[in-house]
C-alpha positions as CSV (number, residue, x, y, z in Angstrom):
1,M,0.0,0.0,0.0
2,H,1.2,3.5,-0.9
3,V,0.3,6.2,1.5
4,L,0.8,10.0,1.3
5,L,1.1,11.7,4.7
6,V,0.7,15.4,4.5
7,A,1.7,17.7,7.4
8,A,2.3,21.4,7.7
9,T,5.3,21.2,10.0
10,Y,7.9,18.7,11.0
11,F,7.4,19.0,14.7
12,E,3.8,17.9,14.5
13,I,4.7,14.4,13.3
14,A,8.4,14.1,14.4
15,P,7.8,11.2,16.8
16,L,6.2,9.2,13.9
17,I,9.0,10.0,11.5
18,S,11.6,8.8,13.9
19,S,9.9,5.3,13.9
20,L,9.9,5.0,10.1
21,Q,12.6,3.6,7.8
22,F,14.0,6.3,5.5
23,V,14.3,5.3,1.9
24,A,14.9,8.4,-0.3
25,E,14.4,12.1,-0.7
26,I,12.3,13.0,-3.8
27,H,12.7,16.7,-3.2
28,P,13.2,18.8,0.0
29,R,9.5,18.7,0.9
30,L,8.8,15.1,0.0
31,K,10.6,12.1,1.4
32,T,9.9,8.3,1.1
33,Y,9.8,6.0,4.1
34,R,8.8,2.4,4.8
35,S,6.6,1.2,7.6
36,G,6.3,-2.6,7.4
37,Q,4.5,-3.4,4.2
38,L,3.6,0.3,3.6
39,Q,5.4,2.8,1.5
40,V,4.9,6.2,3.1
41,D,5.6,9.4,1.2
42,L,5.9,12.3,3.7
43,L,5.0,15.8,2.4
44,L,5.8,18.8,4.6
45,T,3.9,21.6,3.0
46,G,4.5,24.5,5.3
47,V,1.7,26.3,7.2
48,G,-1.4,27.6,5.6
49,I,-4.0,27.2,2.8
50,T,-1.8,28.3,-0.1
51,A,1.2,26.1,0.8
52,T,-0.9,23.1,1.5
53,G,-3.0,23.4,-1.6
54,V,-0.1,24.0,-4.0
55,W,2.2,21.3,-2.6
56,T,-0.5,18.7,-2.2
57,A,-1.8,19.3,-5.8
58,R,1.7,19.2,-7.2
59,T,2.4,15.9,-5.4
60,L,-0.9,14.3,-6.6
61,A,-0.2,15.4,-10.1
62,A,2.9,13.1,-10.1
63,T,1.6,10.1,-8.1
64,H,-1.8,8.6,-7.2
65,Y,-1.8,7.0,-3.8
66,D,-4.0,4.4,-2.2
67,L,-4.6,6.9,0.6
68,A,-3.7,10.4,1.5
69,I,-3.7,11.5,5.2
70,N,-3.5,15.1,6.4
71,A,-2.2,15.1,10.0
72,G,-1.7,17.9,12.5
73,V,-3.0,19.8,15.5
74,C,-6.1,21.9,15.7
75,G,-8.1,24.2,17.9
76,S,-11.4,23.2,19.5
77,F,-14.5,25.4,19.7
78,G,-15.9,23.7,22.8
79,D,-15.5,21.0,25.4
80,M,-15.9,18.4,22.7
81,P,-13.4,17.4,21.3
82,G,-11.3,17.9,24.5
83,M,-7.7,18.8,24.9
84,G,-5.4,16.2,23.3
85,E,-8.3,14.3,21.7
86,V,-7.6,12.9,18.3
87,V,-10.4,13.3,15.8
88,N,-11.5,12.4,12.2
89,V,-12.4,15.7,10.5
90,T,-14.9,14.4,8.1
91,S,-15.9,17.8,6.5
92,D,-14.2,21.1,6.2
93,F,-14.6,24.4,4.4
94,F,-13.3,28.0,4.0
95,P,-15.5,30.3,6.1
96,E,-13.5,33.5,5.2
97,L,-13.9,33.1,1.4
98,G,-16.5,35.6,0.4
99,A,-17.4,39.3,0.8
100,E,-18.5,41.7,3.6
101,D,-21.8,43.5,3.1
102,G,-21.9,46.0,6.0
103,E,-22.3,43.9,9.1
104,E,-23.0,40.8,7.2
105,F,-20.7,38.3,5.5
106,L,-21.6,36.4,2.4
107,T,-19.7,33.2,1.4
108,V,-18.8,32.6,-2.2
109,H,-21.7,30.1,-2.4
110,E,-24.1,32.7,-1.1
111,L,-22.7,35.2,-3.7
112,S,-23.5,32.6,-6.4
113,L,-19.8,32.7,-7.4
114,L,-19.6,29.0,-6.8
115,G,-22.4,26.4,-6.7
116,E,-23.0,24.8,-3.4
117,N,-22.7,21.4,-5.1
118,E,-20.1,22.4,-7.6
119,A,-17.3,19.9,-7.6
120,P,-15.5,19.2,-5.3
121,F,-18.0,20.8,-2.9
122,Q,-21.1,19.1,-1.5
123,R,-23.6,21.3,0.3
124,S,-20.9,24.0,0.3
125,R,-18.5,21.7,2.2
126,L,-15.6,19.4,1.4
127,F,-15.9,15.9,2.6
128,A,-13.2,13.3,3.5
129,S,-13.6,10.5,0.9
130,A,-12.0,7.9,3.2
131,A,-13.5,9.0,6.5
132,E,-15.7,5.9,6.7
133,W,-12.9,3.4,6.1
134,P,-12.9,0.8,9.0
135,Q,-9.5,2.0,10.2
136,F,-10.9,5.4,11.0
137,K,-14.3,4.6,12.3
138,S,-13.3,4.5,16.0
139,L,-12.2,8.1,16.0
140,P,-14.7,10.8,16.8
141,Q,-16.1,12.5,13.7
142,V,-16.1,16.3,13.6
143,N,-16.8,19.2,11.3
144,G,-13.9,21.6,10.8
145,I,-13.2,25.0,9.3
146,T,-10.0,26.1,7.6
147,V,-8.8,29.7,8.2
148,N,-6.1,32.1,7.1
149,K,-6.4,33.9,10.5
150,V,-6.8,31.8,13.6
151,H,-9.6,33.1,15.8
152,G,-8.6,34.9,18.9
153,N,-11.4,37.5,19.3
154,A,-14.4,36.8,21.4
155,A,-16.9,38.5,19.0
156,S,-15.6,36.7,15.9
157,I,-15.4,33.4,17.7
158,E,-19.1,33.7,18.7
159,A,-20.1,34.7,15.2
160,V,-18.4,31.7,13.7
161,R,-19.8,29.3,16.4
162,T,-23.3,30.7,15.9
163,R,-23.3,30.6,12.1
164,W,-21.5,27.4,11.3
165,N,-21.1,25.5,14.7
166,P,-17.7,24.0,13.8
167,H,-16.0,21.6,16.2
168,T,-12.4,22.4,15.1
169,E,-10.3,24.8,13.1
170,S,-7.0,24.5,11.3
171,M,-5.1,26.4,8.7
172,E,-4.7,23.5,6.1
173,G,-7.5,20.9,6.2
174,A,-9.9,22.2,3.5
175,A,-7.1,23.0,1.1
176,F,-5.9,19.4,1.5
177,F,-9.4,18.1,0.8
178,Y,-9.8,20.4,-2.2
179,A,-6.6,19.1,-3.8
180,C,-7.4,15.5,-3.0
181,L,-11.0,15.5,-4.2
182,T,-10.1,17.3,-7.4
183,A,-7.6,14.5,-8.1
184,A,-10.1,11.8,-7.1
185,Q,-7.6,10.8,-4.3
186,P,-9.0,8.9,-1.3
187,C,-8.3,11.2,1.7
188,V,-8.8,11.6,5.4
189,Q,-7.9,14.3,7.9
190,I,-6.6,13.3,11.4
191,R,-6.0,16.0,14.0
192,A,-5.4,16.3,17.7
193,V,-6.6,19.2,19.8
194,S,-3.8,21.4,21.1
195,N,-5.9,24.4,22.3
196,K,-9.3,25.9,22.8
197,V,-10.4,28.5,20.3
198,E,-10.4,31.6,22.5
199,R,-8.6,34.8,23.0
200,R,-5.0,33.9,22.4
201,N,-3.6,32.3,25.5
202,R,-0.5,30.2,24.8
203,E,-0.2,29.2,28.5
204,A,-3.4,27.2,28.1
205,W,-2.2,25.3,25.1
206,N,-1.0,21.7,25.4
207,M,1.0,21.1,22.3
208,A,3.0,18.2,23.8
209,L,-0.1,16.3,24.7
210,A,-1.7,16.8,21.3
211,I,1.4,15.8,19.4
212,R,1.9,12.7,21.6
213,H,-1.7,11.5,21.1
214,L,-1.6,12.4,17.4
215,N,1.5,10.4,16.7
216,D,0.4,7.4,18.8
217,T,-2.8,7.3,16.8
218,L,-1.0,7.7,13.4
219,T,1.3,4.8,14.4
220,Q,-1.7,2.6,15.1
221,L,-3.4,3.6,11.9
222,L,-0.4,2.8,9.8
223,Q,-0.2,-0.6,11.5
224,S,-3.9,-1.2,10.7
225,L,-3.3,-0.4,7.1
226,Q,-0.6,-3.0,6.6
């Protein structure tokens, strides 16, 4: 089985990388490893929507994989999922893509610039095509949003929660889904909660816990895919 593992940064998946057998460097952002019967291509895109979309699309243009996994940390909008919990983000979208109209915000779908079911969107969202695979069914399924600007203002957090009721936010997930779905690439997004979405408070973050749980889960998932 040939798996593409996509992460924004090295430190989010460093424990997993240390357990894999290095094979070759394809280019500075893409390296090949082995894990038992699996060939794992690791793509480190850099942070954000643009970097993730471009590098994922470029990689998928060259190779089609049995599965693509986006892995990383995320913020949580409530008590569920809790700190350190690993989740299966089954749907994601871009809540900032649109236009302001006075005090209102209109998405690209509401502006009729993009159909709500125009590929690869379904009901204005992007869905993980491999979310229901047996290996991932035990993980809590959540809805995510992908942002350029992480929320840290009480008013904007409440507005997002009221309008879309997301469970998590990241800076990469929907871009990864867009690239994969456009390429008909089976994909899943696995994330661990490192912080609550609130006014920026780094002292309340638990990055170490999130990374440990994320990498333990990824290790188990790779074993189950053998």
